[in-house]
N, C-alpha and C positions, 0 to 999 in steps of 0.2 A: 364049755369053752368061754374064757373070759375075754371081753372086748375092752380095749383101752384106747383112749384118745391121748395123743402126745403132741407137745409143741416145744421145740427147741428155740430158745430166745437168746439173743445177745444184745445187751443194753435195751431190753424191752421189745426189740424187733424180732419177729418170727423168722427164723432161718429155714425151718422145715417143720412140717406138721402132718398128721394123718392118723389113721386108725390101724391098730394091730391087734393080734390075738395071742393069748397064752404066753405072755412074757411076764416072768416074775417082776414085781415092782422094782426091786433093787437092781435088776439087770437092764431096765429100760434105758438109762443114759448111754450105756455101752452099745446096746442094740441099735439106737437111733443116731449114733455117731456124735454125741455131745462131747464138747471139749471143755477144758478149764476156762472159766469165765462165762460159760453158758448157764442158763437156767432152764430146767426141764419141768414143764407143767404137764400133769397127768390126771385124767379122769378115768376111773374104773366103772364102766357102765353095768347096770344090773336092773332087774325088775322091769323089763320092757312090757308095756301094756298098751293095747290099742286105744286110739282116740278117734271118735267119729269126726271127720273133717268139718261137718256143719256145726259141731258143738265144741270145737277145740278151744274157743275163748273161755268157756266155762271150766275147762280142765287146766289149761296152761295159762294161769293168771300171772299178773305182774309180780306178785310176791313169790311166785315159783321160779322166776327167772334167776339163774345162777345156782339153783338147787336141782331142777329137773333139766334134762335135755330133750330134744325132739328129733325123731327120725322120720324122714319123708321118703316114702316109696312111690315112685311114679314110673309106670311102664317098666323098663329094664333097669332104671336107675335107683340108687339108694344114697341118700344124703343124710348125714347126722350132724347135729349141732350140739356140741358138748357144753355143759354149763359154764366152764371157765372161758371157753371161746366166746360165748354170748356176753359174759361180763367184760372181757377184754375189748370186744367190739362195741360195747354198749348197745347190744342188739336184742330187741324184744321178739317174742314169739310171733306176733302179728306181722312185724316187718320181715322177719326171716321167711315165713311161709309165703307171704304175698310176693316178695322179691323172687323166690324160687319159682312160683307159678308164673309170674309175669315174664320171666326169662324164657319160659317154655310155652308162652301163649296159652296157658291152661287156666282152668277155673277150679274152685273147690269141688264142683260137681264132677269135673274130669278126674280130679284126684280121688274122689270116692269111687268112681267107676273103674279106674285103671291103676289104683295104688292104695295109699292109705297113710295114716299117721300113727306113730307110736311114741309115747312118752317113756322116759327111762330115768331112773335115779343114778347118782354117781358120786362116789367119794372122790375128793380132790386133794392133790398133793403137789408140793414143790419138792423136787428131788435134787440132791447134791450131785456134783460131778466129781469123779476121782476121789470119792470118799470124804469130801469136805463137809462134815457135819451130818446130821440125821435128816430123815424125811420130815417135812412139815405138812401137817394136814390143814387144809383150808376149809372155810365155810363161805361160800359165795365169793371166792377169790380173795379172801382175807382171813387173817387169824382172828379167833373169837375173843372178845373182851369179856372177862368173867363178870358174873352178876354183881359181886362185891369186890372192892379194891383190896389190894394187899395192905398190911398194917402201915407200911411206910409210903404208900402210894397216894399222891394228891392229884386226883383226876382233874380238878379245876385248874391247877397250876400247869399240868402237862398239856391240857387242852389249850389254855391261853398261850403258853410258850410256843407250841407248834404253830398256832395261827399267826402269832406275832412274827415269827421267823418267815412264814410264807408271805405275809404282807410286805416285809422289808425286802425280800428277794424279788418280789414281783412288782415293786413300785417303779414306775418308769422315771426317766430323767426329769420329766415335767410334773411328776407327782401323781400320775394316774395309776389306778389298779384295774386289773381285768375284771369286767362285770360278769362275764360268763365264759368258761373255758371247757373245751371238749378234750379230755385227756386221750381218748382213743384215737382221735384224729390229730392231736397236737396243735390245735388252732383255736383262736378266740372266736366266739360268736359275734355277729354284727349287732345283736340285740343290745338294748340299753335301758336303764332305769335310774333316774336321778335319786329317788328315795333310797334305793339300795346302795348307791354309791356313797351317799351321805351317812348311812349307817356305818360304813367302814371308817369314815373320818371320825365319827363319834367314838367308836370302840377303840380305835387306835390311839386317840387322845387319852382315853381313860386308862389304857394299858400303860402309856408313857407316864401318866400321873401316878399310877399305882407303884411302878418300879422306880420312878424318879430317873428315867433313862433318857439322856439327851438325844440319842440317836432316834429313839421312837418318837419323842416329842417333835423333833425336826421333820420326821416322816409324816406325822399327823398334820403339821402345819402345811407342808407341801401338798398333801393330798386335799386338804380343805381348800387351799388356794386354787388348785386345779379344778375342783368341782364348782367353786363359786365362779371362776372365770368361764367355765363351760356353760353354766345354767342360770346364774343370777341376772335378772333384768329389772330395770326401773319400769314399772307399769303405770306410773302416774299417780298424782295426788299424794306424793310422798311415800308411796308404797313400793316395796320390792317383792318379787316372786321368783320362784325357780321354774323356769319355762322350758318345756320340752316340746317335741314335735306334736304331741297329742294334747297339749294344754298345760295349764298351771294348777298344781294341786296344793290344797291346804297342808297336807302331810309333808310335802317336800319343803315348803317354806318353814314350817315349824321345826323340822329336823335340821335344816340348814342353820336356823337361828340357834337351836340348842347346841349344835356343833361349835358355833362361835362362842357361846357362853362357856363351853368347856375346853375351848382351844388353849394350847399353851401360850399363844400370843393373841389374846382377844382384842387388844387395842388396835391391831392391824386391820381388823374387820369391823370397826365400830359403825361405819357408814352403812355397810350391808346389814348389820344387826338392827340398826334403827329402822331401816326401810322394811326389813322382813317382819319386825315386830308390828309395825303399822299394818302390814299386809295381813298378818294373822289376826290382829285385832279387828280388821275390817270384815272378816268373815264370821265373827261372833254372831250368834242368832238367838233371840229370846225364846224361840219355840223348841229348837232341836239342839241347842248348844253351839253348834258350828255348822256353817255351810262348807262344802268340801272342795269346790273348784272356783278359782278366779275366772277361768274360762277354759273351754267353751261352756256357755250357760246350760246347755242341755245335759251336761254331765254332772251338774251339781246334785249332790245326794249320793253319788257313787262312793263306795269304800268308806262310808260314814263310821263303821266300827273301828277301822284303823285310824283314820285321820283325826277324828275327834279326840282320841286318846293321845296321839302325838302332839296335838295342839294344847291340850290341857296339861300334859307333862311340861311342855315348853313354858306355858304360863306359870305353873307352879315353881319351876326352877328359876325363871326370870324374877319372880316375886321374891323368892328366897335370897337371891343374890342382889336384889335391889337394882335391877337393870332398868335403864331409862325406857319408859313406855310400858312397863310391866303393869298388869292389872292389880287391883287390890285383892287381898285375901277373900273379902266378901264377894267380889265379882267371881273369883275362881269357884267359891262355894256355890254360888247361884248357878253357874254353868254346870258344875258337877251334878247338881240336883236334876237338871234337865237331861243330862246324859244318862244318869242312873235311871230315870223314869223311862226313857226311850229303850234302854237296854232291857229292862225287866219286862217290857212289852213284847220284845222279840229278841231273845237271847242268841248270842253268837260268840263262839270262843275267840274270834279275832279281836273282840272288844277287850278281852280280859288283860293281856299283858301290859298294854299301854296305860289303861286306866288304873290298873293296880299300882304301877310305878308312880303315876300322877298323884293318886290318893295317898300313897306312902309318903311322898314329899310333902303334901299338904298336912298330913298328920304330924310330921316332925316339926312343922312350923306352928301348928295351932294346938296340938294335943286333943283335938276334937275326935271323940270316939266314932262318930259317924263315918269318918274317912277310913279308919282302921277296920271297922266292922264291914264296910263295903269291900275292902280288900279281901277279908276273910270269906265273905259271901260268894264273890265271884271266883275266888281261888278254889273254894270247896266244890263249887259247881263244875269247875274244870277237871278236878282230879280223876274222876272215873273215865275220862277220855284217854288217859295214859294206858297203853297196852302192856301187859306183862305175862300173865298166865295163859296157857294154851296157845302160845305163839312161838314161832321159830326163835331159837336163842339169840340170833344176831339181830332180830327185829325188836327185841324187848326194850321198853323204855320210851318208845316213840309215842306221839299223840295222834290218835285217829279214832273216830267213831264210825264204824261200819254201818251203823243204823241211821246215821245222818251224813251221807256222802256229800251233801251240799255244803257241809262245813269245810270241805277240801280234802285232798289226799294227804297221806303222811309225807313229811318234808323236813329236811334238816333245819331249814329256816324257821319253820313252825315250832319245832322242839326247842330251838334256841330262844325264840321269842317268849314262849311260855315260861321257860326257866328264868328269864329276866324278871318277869313279874313275880314268879314264885320265890325267887331269891329275896325280894323285898318282903313278901308275905311271911317267909320264914323268919326274917329278922324281927318283923312286928310281933309275931307270935311269941318269940323269945322275950322280947322287950316287955310285953304285957303279961308274961307269966302263963301263957296258954300252952301248957306242955303237950296236951293231946294233939292240938293242931301243929305245933312245932315238930313233933315226931312224924306226923303224917306228911307234912311238907318236906321234911328232910328225906324221908323215904322216896318221895316222888322226885326230888332234886337228884338224889343219888342214882336213881334209875335213869333219869334223863341224861345225866353225865355219862352213864354207861353207853347209852344210845349214841351220843355225840362222839364219844371216843371211838365207837365202832365205825362211825361214818368217816372219821378222820383218816387221811393217808398218813400212816405212822412209820413206815419203813419199807425195807426191801420185800417183805412178804405180801404187801398189798400194792406194790408198784412194779411188780415183776413184768407186767405187760406194757409199761409206760416208758417211752424213750426219753421224754423231757421231764425227768423226775423233779427238778427244782420248781417246775410250774405247778406241782400239785402237793408236794410234801408239806404237811401241816394244814392243808385245806380240807374241806369236807365234801363228800359226795352228797348228792341230793337225796339218795336213798341207797340202801345196801345193794340194790339191783340197778341203780342208775348212777353212773360215775360222773355225771355232769357236775362241774364245780361252779358255784355262784358266789359272788362276793357277799351277798346278804346272809347266806348260810354261815359263812365264816364270821361275819360281823355280829350277828345275834349270839352265836355261841361264845364269841370272845367277850361281848358285853355281859353275858350271863356269868361267865367264869370270873370276870373281874369283880362283879357284884358279890359273888360268893367269897372271893378272897379279901374283899374290902367292904364289909357290910355297912348299910345305912345306919346312922346313929340317930337316936331320938332328939338330940340337940341340934340336928340339921347337918346335912352334908355327910361325907363318908370319912372313915378313919384314915 
């Protein structure tokens, strides 16, 4: 007897849903009363196997969400959570089981004594209504992006185009972009992060420059003005900083300054640039390269791997453009040496993308091989962290080292950030005639683009459960099993795509 989950949706909203048995797949829309304009989501459950309640977290892992379902039996009740239902609700196994037990005032011990858990596999489909097209098989609530693109497929351009359209659609009248959005609930999160917001300003400006598009340039200017108005503050002694409730970070000041350098209207923000430059310069440190917080002082040293690279990249680009207050190339080189020494003493992948970009910029200005060689060294070290073989097909191409979980979980923003650095590493390898490295970097970049396109909301087959589709189309999920949209996921991916479309030249700048 075959068990099926069905959900009839209209404009993403569930009209009715439930479980049924022994219905041929093609007959499901008629049997469940779906009409034209409806979408019918189906999971065919199979391979039920028991899971010890006390050990469920070891069997029902995060990466199994959206692939496996879970059945909870307690006393006379049976509740099943189909994989597509969990994807649509952004519901994890832990939350589903805990909520079920809490509503019944029961514990895992009670469940073990008076019921049990079973995991099950499920093929997933979207079914047409009234014969409109064929069935579409899904993987974790989305269609699968192939390992290699078609001959005429440009994944970097498609990724960038989708993100750019999402940003333009979601830009508010005063220039703001949503920091975090929950598609399943259709609401924005109250959370905030200035660095991630400025990343969007930067990537949007680069997209407008690449395409020479007046609308995108105007949107980038409005977004930058919004962010500066929201966060920029004069902190005294001629210095400016990006101030948040939790303090003022080096990385935020450096990114905001870099945004102004690359703004379509930089003259509009010259006062802020001068003060931010002074602020970044004031945190330069002869021992560790940079201190990381203006305030509070007790947080200084946090996030050094990120913020030192963001600051060095700003310095390199300010020097290249001849910006007022920019350090000399020799000062950049001395600071680079201190950052390199500290990194090699305690390596962390978060260090790689920002410092790779900074060193690529310094190489284009000086031709000094130590900068290019360091880009290659840290990029080569990062490559094994990309996952591909022996992994579910929709997860392939992400970056995660399960042996070093302290480096952080897999995340769209991480993959995008790593590709930013690897895009410059690829260009350097080609420029310097290092064909072996260029081939290795190209393979990793291609696989990373596959991952980002998999995470991108691309059309009706991965937004079938979302009512406010304009809020997500073109944006990226955090992971294939977590549909949370964050602006930095989009921004890093967009910046990487633009770098690939518009490579760095050894003469300085981009084509």
